[in-house]
Short mmCIF file of the C-alpha atoms (twelve columns), coordinates in Angstrom:
data_MODEL
# 
_entry.id   MODEL 
# 
loop_
_atom_site.group_PDB 
_atom_site.id 
_atom_site.type_symbol 
_atom_site.label_atom_id 
_atom_site.label_alt_id 
_atom_site.label_comp_id 
_atom_site.label_asym_id 
_atom_site.label_seq_id 
_atom_site.Cartn_x 
_atom_site.Cartn_y 
_atom_site.Cartn_z 
_atom_site.pdbx_PDB_model_num 
ATOM 1   C CA . GLN A 1   46.891 -6.924  19.307 1 
ATOM 2   C CA . VAL A 2   43.680 -8.171  21.255 1 
ATOM 3   C CA . GLN A 3   42.757 -6.124  24.115 1 
ATOM 4   C CA . LEU A 4   40.646 -7.734  26.895 1 
ATOM 5   C CA . VAL A 5   38.413 -5.938  29.321 1 
ATOM 6   C CA . GLU A 6   36.445 -7.681  32.067 1 
ATOM 7   C CA . SER A 7   33.467 -6.414  33.614 1 
ATOM 8   C CA . GLY A 8   30.735 -7.710  36.142 1 
ATOM 9   C CA . GLY A 9   32.545 -8.295  39.220 1 
ATOM 10  C CA . GLY A 10  31.209 -6.714  42.503 1 
ATOM 11  C CA . LEU A 11  30.071 -7.736  46.021 1 
ATOM 12  C CA . VAL A 12  27.689 -10.581 46.405 1 
ATOM 13  C CA . GLN A 13  26.446 -12.799 49.221 1 
ATOM 14  C CA . PRO A 14  27.164 -16.523 49.469 1 
ATOM 15  C CA . GLY A 15  24.684 -18.571 47.255 1 
ATOM 16  C CA . GLY A 16  24.376 -15.579 44.917 1 
ATOM 17  C CA . SER A 17  25.177 -15.338 41.306 1 
ATOM 18  C CA . LEU A 18  27.249 -13.102 39.247 1 
ATOM 19  C CA . ARG A 19  28.058 -12.956 35.568 1 
ATOM 20  C CA . LEU A 20  31.407 -11.837 34.231 1 
ATOM 21  C CA . SER A 21  31.954 -10.408 30.825 1 
ATOM 22  C CA . CYS A 22  35.224 -10.185 28.815 1 
ATOM 23  C CA . ALA A 23  35.054 -7.923  25.877 1 
ATOM 24  C CA . ALA A 24  37.745 -8.100  23.146 1 
ATOM 25  C CA . SER A 25  38.872 -5.195  21.004 1 
ATOM 26  C CA . GLY A 26  39.711 -7.639  18.229 1 
ATOM 27  C CA . SER A 27  38.411 -10.924 16.924 1 
ATOM 28  C CA . ILE A 28  38.560 -13.771 19.261 1 
ATOM 29  C CA . SER A 29  38.018 -16.275 16.492 1 
ATOM 30  C CA . GLY A 30  41.581 -16.688 15.904 1 
ATOM 31  C CA . MET A 31  42.170 -17.432 19.674 1 
ATOM 32  C CA . LEU A 32  41.767 -21.062 20.023 1 
ATOM 33  C CA . ARG A 33  41.416 -21.010 23.749 1 
ATOM 34  C CA . MET A 34  39.622 -18.361 25.831 1 
ATOM 35  C CA . GLY A 35  39.632 -18.618 29.579 1 
ATOM 36  C CA . TRP A 36  38.945 -17.148 33.074 1 
ATOM 37  C CA . TYR A 37  41.505 -17.209 35.859 1 
ATOM 38  C CA . ARG A 38  41.382 -15.941 39.384 1 
ATOM 39  C CA . GLN A 39  43.980 -14.873 41.923 1 
ATOM 40  C CA . VAL A 40  43.864 -14.027 45.705 1 
ATOM 41  C CA . PRO A 41  46.760 -12.144 47.583 1 
ATOM 42  C CA . GLY A 42  49.646 -14.413 48.435 1 
ATOM 43  C CA . SER A 43  48.592 -17.022 45.935 1 
ATOM 44  C CA . GLN A 44  49.309 -17.970 42.268 1 
ATOM 45  C CA . ARG A 45  46.862 -17.149 39.495 1 
ATOM 46  C CA . GLU A 46  44.779 -20.208 39.069 1 
ATOM 47  C CA . LEU A 47  42.651 -21.568 36.210 1 
ATOM 48  C CA . VAL A 48  38.902 -21.233 36.726 1 
ATOM 49  C CA . ALA A 49  37.609 -22.286 33.166 1 
ATOM 50  C CA . ASN A 50  38.706 -22.703 29.623 1 
ATOM 51  C CA . ILE A 51  36.849 -22.976 26.342 1 
ATOM 52  C CA . GLU A 52  38.042 -23.601 22.944 1 
ATOM 53  C CA . ASN A 53  36.600 -22.971 19.478 1 
ATOM 54  C CA . ASP A 54  35.167 -26.695 19.136 1 
ATOM 55  C CA . GLY A 55  33.284 -26.311 22.385 1 
ATOM 56  C CA . TRP A 56  35.811 -28.106 24.698 1 
ATOM 57  C CA . THR A 57  35.722 -26.889 28.206 1 
ATOM 58  C CA . LYS A 58  37.772 -27.432 31.232 1 
ATOM 59  C CA . TYR A 59  36.728 -26.369 34.816 1 
ATOM 60  C CA . ALA A 60  38.626 -26.302 38.149 1 
ATOM 61  C CA . ASP A 61  37.225 -28.914 40.494 1 
ATOM 62  C CA . SER A 62  36.209 -26.253 42.871 1 
ATOM 63  C CA . VAL A 63  33.909 -24.574 40.497 1 
ATOM 64  C CA . LYS A 64  32.390 -27.543 38.542 1 
ATOM 65  C CA . GLY A 65  28.642 -27.518 38.544 1 
ATOM 66  C CA . ARG A 66  28.523 -23.950 39.592 1 
ATOM 67  C CA . PHE A 67  30.395 -21.917 36.973 1 
ATOM 68  C CA . THR A 68  29.786 -22.106 33.165 1 
ATOM 69  C CA . ILE A 69  31.951 -20.467 30.568 1 
ATOM 70  C CA . SER A 70  30.758 -19.556 27.252 1 
ATOM 71  C CA . ARG A 71  32.119 -17.604 24.336 1 
ATOM 72  C CA . ASP A 72  30.438 -15.771 21.363 1 
ATOM 73  C CA . ASN A 73  32.917 -15.369 18.585 1 
ATOM 74  C CA . ASP A 74  30.592 -13.105 16.497 1 
ATOM 75  C CA . LYS A 75  30.404 -10.542 19.339 1 
ATOM 76  C CA . ASN A 76  33.871 -11.087 20.521 1 
ATOM 77  C CA . MET A 77  32.734 -11.802 24.075 1 
ATOM 78  C CA . VAL A 78  33.584 -14.344 26.574 1 
ATOM 79  C CA . TYR A 79  31.453 -15.054 29.776 1 
ATOM 80  C CA . LEU A 80  31.546 -16.693 33.099 1 
ATOM 81  C CA . GLN A 81  28.236 -17.384 34.763 1 
ATOM 82  C CA . MET A 82  28.921 -17.960 38.530 1 
ATOM 83  C CA . ASN A 83  26.141 -19.488 40.585 1 
ATOM 84  C CA . ASN A 84  26.051 -20.582 44.171 1 
ATOM 85  C CA . LEU A 85  28.991 -18.322 44.991 1 
ATOM 86  C CA . LYS A 86  31.146 -19.392 47.999 1 
ATOM 87  C CA . LEU A 87  33.386 -17.346 50.279 1 
ATOM 88  C CA . GLU A 88  36.386 -19.075 48.696 1 
ATOM 89  C CA . ASP A 89  35.432 -17.711 45.320 1 
ATOM 90  C CA . THR A 90  36.577 -14.273 46.362 1 
ATOM 91  C CA . ALA A 91  39.451 -13.179 44.020 1 
ATOM 92  C CA . VAL A 92  40.387 -10.957 41.201 1 
ATOM 93  C CA . TYR A 93  39.069 -12.518 37.919 1 
ATOM 94  C CA . TYR A 94  41.166 -12.360 34.723 1 
ATOM 95  C CA . CYS A 95  40.168 -12.843 31.105 1 
ATOM 96  C CA . ASN A 96  42.553 -14.824 29.030 1 
ATOM 97  C CA . ALA A 97  43.278 -15.458 25.404 1 
ATOM 98  C CA . ASP A 98  45.563 -18.100 24.315 1 
ATOM 99  C CA . PRO A 99  45.905 -18.160 20.440 1 
ATOM 100 C CA . LEU A 100 47.311 -21.662 20.389 1 
ATOM 101 C CA . GLY A 101 45.850 -23.223 23.432 1 
ATOM 102 C CA . ASP A 102 49.309 -24.297 24.722 1 
ATOM 103 C CA . ASP A 103 49.640 -21.992 27.813 1 
ATOM 104 C CA . ARG A 104 52.734 -20.528 26.256 1 
ATOM 105 C CA . TYR A 105 51.457 -17.218 24.756 1 
ATOM 106 C CA . ASN A 106 48.659 -15.359 26.469 1 
ATOM 107 C CA . TYR A 107 46.811 -12.072 26.499 1 
ATOM 108 C CA . TRP A 108 45.374 -10.873 29.828 1 
ATOM 109 C CA . GLY A 109 42.722 -8.441  30.901 1 
ATOM 110 C CA . GLN A 110 43.244 -6.182  33.923 1 
ATOM 111 C CA . GLY A 111 40.966 -8.084  36.120 1 
ATOM 112 C CA . THR A 112 37.642 -7.522  37.941 1 
ATOM 113 C CA . GLN A 113 37.207 -7.991  41.810 1 
ATOM 114 C CA . VAL A 114 34.694 -10.535 43.012 1 
ATOM 115 C CA . THR A 115 33.942 -10.451 46.613 1 
ATOM 116 C CA . VAL A 116 31.679 -12.935 48.214 1 
ATOM 117 C CA . SER A 117 30.782 -12.062 51.765 1 
ATOM 118 C CA . SER A 118 27.778 -12.183 54.152 1 
# 
């Protein structure tokens, strides 16, 4: 079973940048869709960005133009480059692996905290 471990979270000022990494213990080449989600207390977990093996990507409207998702199947890594961070980006960010890309079967990491504060 693929195990996902996030890293790179921390405290950053508004307008700053942060790069999150997701390291998989196994191959992600068989995971059609990889993604990043985030969750704040009292709210449901929401999609930040998805990426499929053919390069297809999807971003939440709130992060378009600021965040970039990428994957390196050879290194079994997924990244989320976050630029121009805003206060509302504060959340726990989770790495996700969806083998079939159908939102039904998922693997999740334990999350990494991102706090944007002045």
